[in-house]
DRENDO-1510 file (C-alpha; in Angstrom, 1 decimal, always signed):
<recs>
REC; n; res; u; v; w
REC; 1; UNK; +98.6; +85.2; +102.7 .
REC; 2; UNK; +101.7; +84.2; +101.0 .
REC; 3; UNK; +100.1; +84.4; +97.6 .
REC; 4; UNK; +98.7; +87.9; +98.4 .
REC; 5; UNK; +102.1; +89.2; +99.4 .
REC; 6; UNK; +103.7; +87.9; +96.3 .
REC; 7; UNK; +101.1; +89.4; +93.9 .
REC; 8; UNK; +101.8; +92.9; +95.8 .
REC; 9; UNK; +105.4; +92.5; +95.4 .
REC; 10; UNK; +104.9; +91.8; +91.7 .
REC; 11; UNK; +102.8; +94.9; +91.3 .
REC; 12; UNK; +105.1; +96.8; +93.1 .
REC; 13; UNK; +107.6; +96.2; +90.3 .
REC; 14; UNK; +104.9; +96.6; +87.7 .
REC; 15; UNK; +104.0; +100.3; +88.9 .
REC; 16; UNK; +107.4; +101.3; +87.8 .
REC; 17; UNK; +106.0; +100.9; +84.1 .
REC; 18; UNK; +102.5; +101.6; +84.6 .
REC; 19; UNK; +101.7; +104.2; +87.2 .
REC; 20; UNK; +103.1; +107.3; +85.0 .
REC; 21; UNK; +102.0; +106.3; +81.8 .
REC; 22; UNK; +99.1; +108.8; +81.5 .
REC; 23; UNK; +102.2; +111.5; +81.9 .
REC; 24; UNK; +103.1; +110.6; +78.3 .
REC; 25; UNK; +99.7; +112.1; +77.1 .
REC; 26; UNK; +100.1; +115.2; +79.1 .
REC; 27; UNK; +97.2; +116.7; +81.6 .
REC; 28; UNK; +94.3; +116.3; +78.9 .
REC; 29; UNK; +94.7; +112.5; +79.3 .
REC; 30; UNK; +95.4; +112.8; +82.8 .
REC; 31; UNK; +92.0; +110.8; +83.7 .
REC; 32; UNK; +93.9; +107.4; +82.7 .
REC; 33; UNK; +96.2; +107.9; +85.7 .
REC; 34; UNK; +93.3; +106.3; +87.9 .
REC; 35; UNK; +94.4; +102.9; +86.9 .
REC; 36; UNK; +97.9; +103.3; +87.4 .
REC; 37; UNK; +97.6; +104.9; +91.0 .
REC; 38; UNK; +94.9; +102.2; +91.8 .
REC; 39; UNK; +97.3; +99.4; +91.3 .
REC; 40; UNK; +99.5; +101.2; +94.2 .
REC; 41; UNK; +96.9; +100.4; +96.5 .
REC; 42; UNK; +97.9; +96.8; +97.5 .
REC; 43; UNK; +101.5; +97.9; +97.4 .
REC; 44; UNK; +100.9; +100.7; +99.9 .
REC; 45; UNK; +98.9; +98.5; +102.1 .
REC; 46; UNK; +101.8; +95.9; +102.5 .
REC; 47; UNK; +104.2; +98.9; +103.1 .
REC; 48; UNK; +102.1; +100.5; +105.8 .
REC; 49; UNK; +101.7; +97.1; +107.3 .
REC; 50; UNK; +105.4; +96.6; +107.6 .
REC; 51; UNK; +105.5; +100.2; +109.1 .
REC; 52; UNK; +102.4; +100.5; +111.1 .
REC; 53; UNK; +102.1; +97.0; +112.0 .
REC; 54; UNK; +98.5; +96.4; +111.4 .
REC; 55; UNK; +98.4; +92.3; +110.6 .
REC; 56; UNK; +94.7; +92.4; +109.5 .
REC; 57; UNK; +95.4; +94.9; +106.9 .
REC; 58; UNK; +97.0; +91.9; +105.0 .
REC; 59; UNK; +94.1; +89.7; +105.1 .
REC; 60; UNK; +92.8; +89.0; +101.7 .
REC; 61; UNK; +89.2; +88.6; +102.6 .
REC; 62; UNK; +89.2; +91.6; +104.8 .
REC; 63; UNK; +90.7; +93.7; +102.0 .
REC; 64; UNK; +88.3; +92.4; +99.7 .
REC; 65; UNK; +85.4; +92.9; +102.0 .
REC; 66; UNK; +86.2; +96.8; +102.7 .
REC; 67; UNK; +88.1; +97.6; +99.2 .
REC; 68; UNK; +85.4; +99.5; +97.9 .
REC; 69; UNK; +85.4; +101.9; +100.6 .
REC; 70; UNK; +89.0; +102.3; +100.7 .
REC; 71; UNK; +89.0; +102.0; +104.5 .
REC; 72; UNK; +92.0; +100.0; +105.0 .
REC; 73; UNK; +94.1; +102.6; +103.3 .
REC; 74; UNK; +92.8; +105.6; +105.1 .
REC; 75; UNK; +93.2; +104.1; +108.6 .
REC; 76; UNK; +96.7; +103.1; +107.8 .
REC; 77; UNK; +97.5; +106.2; +106.4 .
REC; 78; UNK; +95.9; +108.1; +109.4 .
REC; 79; UNK; +97.9; +106.1; +111.9 .
REC; 80; UNK; +101.2; +106.5; +109.9 .
REC; 81; UNK; +100.7; +110.4; +109.9 .
REC; 82; UNK; +100.0; +110.0; +113.6 .
REC; 83; UNK; +103.3; +108.0; +114.3 .
REC; 84; UNK; +105.3; +110.6; +112.3 .
REC; 85; UNK; +104.0; +113.4; +114.2 .
REC; 86; UNK; +105.8; +111.7; +117.1 .
REC; 87; UNK; +108.9; +111.0; +115.0 .
REC; 88; UNK; +109.2; +113.7; +112.5 .
REC; 89; UNK; +112.7; +113.1; +111.6 .
REC; 90; UNK; +111.9; +109.7; +110.2 .
REC; 91; UNK; +112.7; +109.9; +106.6 .
REC; 92; UNK; +111.7; +106.4; +105.7 .
REC; 93; UNK; +108.3; +107.1; +107.3 .
REC; 94; UNK; +107.7; +110.3; +105.4 .
REC; 95; UNK; +108.8; +108.8; +102.2 .
REC; 96; UNK; +106.2; +106.0; +102.8 .
REC; 97; UNK; +103.5; +108.6; +103.7 .
REC; 98; UNK; +104.1; +110.2; +100.5 .
REC; 99; UNK; +103.8; +106.9; +98.3 .
REC; 100; UNK; +100.6; +106.3; +100.4 .
REC; 101; UNK; +99.1; +109.6; +99.4 .
REC; 102; UNK; +100.0; +109.2; +95.7 .
REC; 103; UNK; +98.3; +105.7; +95.8 .
REC; 104; UNK; +94.9; +107.8; +96.9 .
REC; 105; UNK; +95.8; +110.4; +94.3 .
REC; 106; UNK; +96.2; +112.9; +97.1 .
REC; 107; UNK; +99.0; +114.7; +95.1 .
REC; 108; UNK; +99.5; +117.6; +97.1 .
REC; 109; UNK; +99.9; +115.8; +100.3 .
REC; 110; UNK; +102.1; +113.3; +98.6 .
REC; 111; UNK; +104.4; +116.4; +97.3 .
REC; 112; UNK; +104.4; +117.6; +101.0 .
REC; 113; UNK; +105.1; +114.5; +102.7 .
REC; 114; UNK; +108.0; +113.6; +100.2 .
REC; 115; UNK; +109.3; +117.1; +100.3 .
REC; 116; UNK; +109.8; +116.4; +103.9 .
REC; 117; UNK; +111.4; +113.0; +103.6 .
REC; 118; UNK; +113.9; +114.7; +100.8 .
REC; 119; UNK; +114.8; +117.4; +103.2 .
REC; 120; UNK; +115.9; +114.8; +105.7 .
REC; 121; UNK; +117.7; +112.6; +103.1 .
REC; 122; UNK; +118.8; +115.0; +100.2 .
REC; 123; UNK; +121.4; +112.1; +99.4 .
REC; 124; UNK; +119.1; +109.4; +99.0 .
REC; 125; UNK; +118.4; +108.9; +95.2 .
REC; 126; UNK; +114.8; +106.9; +95.6 .
REC; 127; UNK; +113.8; +109.6; +97.6 .
REC; 128; UNK; +114.6; +112.5; +95.6 .
REC; 129; UNK; +113.1; +110.6; +92.3 .
REC; 130; UNK; +109.9; +110.0; +94.4 .
REC; 131; UNK; +109.7; +113.6; +95.4 .
REC; 132; UNK; +110.3; +114.6; +91.8 .
REC; 133; UNK; +107.5; +112.4; +90.5 .
REC; 134; UNK; +105.2; +114.0; +93.2 .
REC; 135; UNK; +106.1; +117.5; +92.1 .
REC; 136; UNK; +105.2; +116.5; +88.6 .
REC; 137; UNK; +101.8; +114.7; +89.5 .
REC; 138; UNK; +100.7; +117.7; +91.7 .
REC; 139; UNK; +101.6; +120.3; +88.9 .
REC; 140; UNK; +98.7; +121.8; +86.8 .
REC; 141; UNK; +100.6; +120.5; +83.4 .
REC; 142; UNK; +101.8; +117.0; +85.1 .
REC; 143; UNK; +105.0; +117.6; +83.2 .
REC; 144; UNK; +108.3; +116.4; +83.9 .
REC; 145; UNK; +109.8; +119.6; +83.6 .
REC; 146; UNK; +111.7; +122.5; +85.6 .
REC; 147; UNK; +112.4; +121.3; +89.2 .
REC; 148; UNK; +111.2; +117.9; +88.6 .
REC; 149; UNK; +113.5; +117.2; +85.9 .
REC; 150; UNK; +116.2; +119.1; +87.3 .
REC; 151; UNK; +116.1; +116.7; +90.5 .
REC; 152; UNK; +115.9; +113.4; +88.2 .
REC; 153; UNK; +118.9; +114.6; +86.1 .
REC; 154; UNK; +120.8; +115.4; +89.3 .
REC; 155; UNK; +120.2; +111.8; +90.3 .
REC; 156; UNK; +121.1; +110.3; +87.1 .
REC; 157; UNK; +124.4; +112.3; +87.1 .
REC; 158; UNK; +125.3; +110.1; +90.2 .
REC; 159; UNK; +123.3; +107.2; +89.7 .
REC; 160; UNK; +123.2; +106.8; +85.8 .
REC; 161; UNK; +121.3; +103.2; +86.4 .
REC; 162; UNK; +118.4; +104.7; +88.6 .
REC; 163; UNK; +115.5; +102.8; +87.0 .
REC; 164; UNK; +112.7; +104.9; +88.0 .
REC; 165; UNK; +114.7; +108.1; +87.2 .
REC; 166; UNK; +115.4; +106.8; +83.7 .
REC; 167; UNK; +111.6; +106.1; +83.2 .
REC; 168; UNK; +110.7; +109.5; +84.4 .
REC; 169; UNK; +113.3; +111.0; +82.2 .
REC; 170; UNK; +112.1; +109.2; +79.1 .
REC; 171; UNK; +108.5; +110.6; +80.3 .
REC; 172; UNK; +109.9; +114.0; +80.2 .
REC; 173; UNK; +111.4; +113.7; +76.6 .
REC; 174; UNK; +108.5; +112.3; +75.2 .
REC; 175; UNK; +106.3; +115.0; +76.5 .
REC; 176; UNK; +108.7; +117.6; +75.0 .
REC; 177; UNK; +108.4; +115.8; +71.7 .
REC; 178; UNK; +112.3; +114.8; +72.1 .
REC; 179; UNK; +111.6; +111.3; +71.0 .
REC; 180; UNK; +115.1; +110.0; +70.3 .
REC; 181; UNK; +116.0; +111.2; +73.7 .
REC; 182; UNK; +113.2; +109.5; +75.2 .
REC; 183; UNK; +113.9; +106.3; +73.2 .
REC; 184; UNK; +117.4; +106.4; +74.7 .
REC; 185; UNK; +116.6; +106.9; +78.1 .
REC; 186; UNK; +114.1; +103.7; +77.9 .
REC; 187; UNK; +116.7; +101.7; +75.9 .
REC; 188; UNK; +119.2; +102.5; +79.0 .
REC; 189; UNK; +116.7; +101.3; +81.2 .
REC; 190; UNK; +115.9; +98.0; +79.4 .
REC; 191; UNK; +119.7; +97.3; +79.6 .
REC; 192; UNK; +119.7; +97.7; +83.5 .
REC; 193; UNK; +116.4; +95.6; +83.9 .
REC; 194; UNK; +116.7; +91.9; +84.4 .
REC; 195; UNK; +115.9; +90.1; +81.2 .
REC; 196; UNK; +113.0; +88.3; +82.7 .
REC; 197; UNK; +111.3; +91.4; +84.2 .
REC; 198; UNK; +107.7; +91.7; +83.5 .
REC; 199; UNK; +108.5; +95.5; +83.2 .
REC; 200; UNK; +110.5; +95.2; +79.8 .
REC; 201; UNK; +107.6; +94.3; +77.5 .
REC; 202; UNK; +105.9; +97.8; +78.6 .
REC; 203; UNK; +109.0; +99.9; +78.4 .
REC; 204; UNK; +109.3; +98.2; +74.9 .
REC; 205; UNK; +105.9; +99.2; +74.1 .
REC; 206; UNK; +106.8; +102.8; +74.9 .
REC; 207; UNK; +109.8; +102.9; +72.8 .
REC; 208; UNK; +107.6; +101.7; +69.9 .
REC; 209; UNK; +105.2; +104.6; +70.7 .
REC; 210; UNK; +108.1; +107.1; +70.6 .
REC; 211; UNK; +109.4; +105.9; +67.2 .
REC; 212; UNK; +106.1; +106.1; +65.9 .
REC; 213; UNK; +105.4; +109.4; +67.1 .
REC; 214; UNK; +109.2; +110.6; +65.7 .
REC; 215; UNK; +108.3; +108.8; +62.4 .
REC; 216; UNK; +104.7; +110.2; +61.9 .
REC; 217; UNK; +103.0; +106.7; +62.0 .
REC; 218; UNK; +100.9; +104.6; +64.1 .
REC; 219; UNK; +102.7; +102.6; +66.9 .
REC; 220; UNK; +102.9; +98.9; +66.4 .
REC; 221; UNK; +103.1; +96.0; +69.0 .
REC; 222; UNK; +106.8; +95.4; +69.4 .
REC; 223; UNK; +106.1; +91.8; +69.2 .
REC; 224; UNK; +103.6; +91.5; +66.4 .
REC; 225; UNK; +99.8; +91.5; +66.6 .
REC; 226; UNK; +98.3; +90.4; +70.0 .
REC; 227; UNK; +97.0; +86.8; +70.2 .
REC; 228; UNK; +93.6; +86.2; +70.0 .
REC; 229; UNK; +91.7; +86.5; +73.4 .
REC; 230; UNK; +90.4; +83.0; +74.0 .
REC; 231; UNK; +89.7; +83.5; +77.6 .
REC; 232; UNK; +86.5; +84.4; +79.4 .
REC; 233; UNK; +84.3; +86.8; +77.9 .
REC; 234; UNK; +81.8; +88.4; +80.6 .
REC; 235; UNK; +79.2; +90.5; +78.8 .
REC; 236; UNK; +78.0; +93.1; +81.2 .
REC; 237; UNK; +74.8; +95.3; +80.6 .
REC; 238; UNK; +74.8; +98.3; +82.9 .
REC; 239; UNK; +71.7; +100.8; +83.6 .
REC; 240; UNK; +71.0; +103.2; +86.2 .
REC; 241; UNK; +68.0; +103.1; +88.6 .
REC; 242; UNK; +65.7; +106.1; +87.8 .
REC; 243; UNK; +65.9; +107.3; +91.3 .
REC; 244; UNK; +69.4; +107.9; +91.0 .
REC; 245; UNK; +69.5; +109.4; +87.4 .
REC; 246; UNK; +69.2; +113.0; +88.4 .
REC; 247; UNK; +72.4; +112.2; +90.5 .
REC; 248; UNK; +74.7; +111.9; +87.4 .
REC; 249; UNK; +76.8; +114.8; +86.2 .
REC; 250; UNK; +78.5; +115.5; +82.9 .
REC; 251; UNK; +81.9; +114.7; +84.3 .
REC; 252; UNK; +81.0; +111.5; +86.2 .
REC; 253; UNK; +83.4; +108.6; +85.3 .
REC; 254; UNK; +81.7; +104.8; +84.9 .
REC; 255; UNK; +83.9; +102.0; +85.8 .
REC; 256; UNK; +83.0; +98.3; +85.1 .
REC; 257; UNK; +84.9; +95.9; +86.5 .
REC; 258; UNK; +85.5; +92.2; +87.7 .
REC; 259; UNK; +87.5; +91.1; +90.3 .
REC; 260; UNK; +88.2; +87.9; +92.3 .
REC; 261; UNK; +85.5; +86.5; +94.4 .
REC; 262; UNK; +88.2; +85.1; +96.8 .
REC; 263; UNK; +91.6; +86.7; +96.4 .
REC; 264; UNK; +93.4; +89.8; +96.0 .
REC; 265; UNK; +91.0; +92.9; +95.6 .
REC; 266; UNK; +92.6; +94.5; +92.6 .
REC; 267; UNK; +90.4; +94.3; +89.1 .
REC; 268; UNK; +91.2; +91.4; +86.9 .
REC; 269; UNK; +89.6; +93.3; +84.2 .
REC; 270; UNK; +88.2; +97.0; +84.1 .
REC; 271; UNK; +86.7; +99.1; +81.6 .
REC; 272; UNK; +86.4; +103.1; +81.9 .
REC; 273; UNK; +83.9; +105.2; +79.9 .
REC; 274; UNK; +82.0; +108.4; +80.6 .
REC; 275; UNK; +79.0; +108.1; +82.6 .
REC; 276; UNK; +76.9; +109.6; +80.2 .
REC; 277; UNK; +77.1; +106.7; +78.2 .
REC; 278; UNK; +74.8; +104.7; +80.4 .
REC; 279; UNK; +73.1; +102.6; +79.7 .
REC; 280; UNK; +76.1; +100.7; +78.5 .
REC; 281; UNK; +77.2; +97.2; +77.5 .
REC; 282; UNK; +80.8; +96.0; +78.1 .
REC; 283; UNK; +82.6; +92.7; +77.5 .
REC; 284; UNK; +85.3; +92.0; +80.0 .
REC; 285; UNK; +88.3; +89.9; +79.2 .
REC; 286; UNK; +91.7; +88.5; +80.0 .
REC; 287; UNK; +93.1; +91.4; +77.9 .
REC; 288; UNK; +91.7; +94.1; +80.1 .
REC; 289; UNK; +93.7; +93.2; +83.0 .
REC; 290; UNK; +96.3; +95.2; +84.7 .
REC; 291; UNK; +99.0; +92.7; +85.2 .
REC; 292; UNK; +99.9; +89.8; +82.6 .
REC; 293; UNK; +99.7; +87.5; +85.5 .
REC; 294; UNK; +96.6; +88.5; +86.9 .
REC; 295; UNK; +93.7; +87.3; +84.6 .
REC; 296; UNK; +90.1; +86.5; +84.6 .
REC; 297; UNK; +90.8; +83.0; +83.6 .
REC; 298; UNK; +93.0; +82.4; +86.7 .
REC; 299; UNK; +89.8; +82.4; +89.3 .
REC; 300; UNK; +86.8; +80.3; +89.0 .
REC; 301; UNK; +84.5; +83.0; +90.5 .
REC; 302; UNK; +84.3; +86.6; +90.2 .
REC; 303; UNK; +82.4; +89.6; +91.5 .
REC; 304; UNK; +81.1; +91.9; +88.9 .
REC; 305; UNK; +80.7; +95.6; +89.7 .
REC; 306; UNK; +79.6; +98.9; +88.1 .
REC; 307; UNK; +80.3; +102.4; +89.7 .
REC; 308; UNK; +79.9; +106.0; +88.8 .
REC; 309; UNK; +82.8; +107.8; +90.1 .
REC; 310; UNK; +82.3; +111.6; +90.9 .
REC; 311; UNK; +85.9; +112.1; +91.1 .
REC; 312; UNK; +87.3; +109.9; +88.4 .
REC; 313; UNK; +89.0; +107.7; +91.1 .
REC; 314; UNK; +88.9; +104.2; +90.6 .
REC; 315; UNK; +88.7; +103.6; +94.4 .
REC; 316; UNK; +84.9; +104.2; +95.8 .
REC; 317; UNK; +84.5; +107.5; +97.7 .
REC; 318; UNK; +81.4; +108.6; +99.4 .
REC; 319; UNK; +78.8; +109.9; +97.1 .
REC; 320; UNK; +79.8; +107.6; +94.4 .
REC; 321; UNK; +76.9; +105.5; +92.7 .
REC; 322; UNK; +77.6; +101.8; +92.4 .
REC; 323; UNK; +76.1; +98.1; +92.4 .
REC; 324; UNK; +78.0; +94.9; +92.8 .
REC; 325; UNK; +77.0; +91.2; +92.0 .
REC; 326; UNK; +77.4; +88.3; +94.2 .
REC; 327; UNK; +80.0; +85.8; +93.5 .
REC; 328; UNK; +79.5; +84.5; +89.7 .
REC; 329; UNK; +81.0; +81.7; +87.6 .
REC; 330; UNK; +83.9; +83.3; +85.5 .
REC; 331; UNK; +82.4; +81.2; +82.5 .
REC; 332; UNK; +79.1; +82.9; +82.7 .
REC; 333; UNK; +78.1; +82.9; +79.1 .
REC; 334; UNK; +74.7; +84.9; +79.6 .
REC; 335; UNK; +74.6; +88.7; +80.0 .
REC; 336; UNK; +75.1; +89.9; +83.4 .
REC; 337; UNK; +72.7; +93.0; +84.2 .
REC; 338; UNK; +73.5; +95.2; +86.5 .
REC; 339; UNK; +71.5; +98.5; +87.6 .
REC; 340; UNK; +73.4; +101.1; +89.7 .
REC; 341; UNK; +71.2; +101.7; +92.7 .
REC; 342; UNK; +73.5; +102.4; +95.7 .
REC; 343; UNK; +74.9; +105.5; +97.0 .
REC; 344; UNK; +78.3; +104.9; +98.8 .
REC; 345; UNK; +77.9; +106.2; +102.1 .
</recs>
């Protein structure tokens, strides 16, 4: 339990750097938001537990058993929404509900819940920034402009070191091609983050991207070339059962992933591609993890799965097509053959 809570707490910090990276690329690349938002699921589970009081929501085994169906989150969100109907003036609760909706990619619901929180607590900087973020995510363009930007600028005028505000301001500047302004915002952010923060390398990477875009060249890794990936290499061959082939649609998305057989439910490695590429071959490695301290090589056994998502959401939803393996050794050297043969109920 303690290990799970620690991992979730770390993910809460890492979400600052990762959840809105797709906004740098605009609406055309919004599909990449899936991974960022999916990382919020364990965070929201912890927060909803603290508020709604469901101890089983934090049981790693129970979470893993039901993670593919998103049951814990849906039930917890419904419970929180019901409590807020009885106590509609709870600004903290509305803020929490909004972040949980955002984790489930229900951006319109997130915007509405956070708007309520902002009305109840207009001087709360964190609530205001969260509301601005939700406004951007629920808009067609998903850009930090107009009202979202005005809200963030208002917060930074009063609280110039607000970390999430600085991050979002930099994204807005990047989207507008104001690369020097984006660099300045993100350098300010690095200055207020702890030196050993896991977020700093990601912010530095975005600064490097902005500098490259400004100078008309390809971005370079700030710390030089990445080290050779010497960890596990899971070779996965994915096909779809002939009986389900007619259920594939042009916009479907294929996720191939590995997660710990016993441990937190977030993927240790994940690859995303158009489902039209089926049959497909993928190699899952340590470099495909969501967090630097959550790698394939840290777990002796993993579950490997493949899912065709109808919504583009990394969390399984009714109508998706999927398959998963029983626990396998992370050092498996032979190709892992997956046949997608199941419809998520």
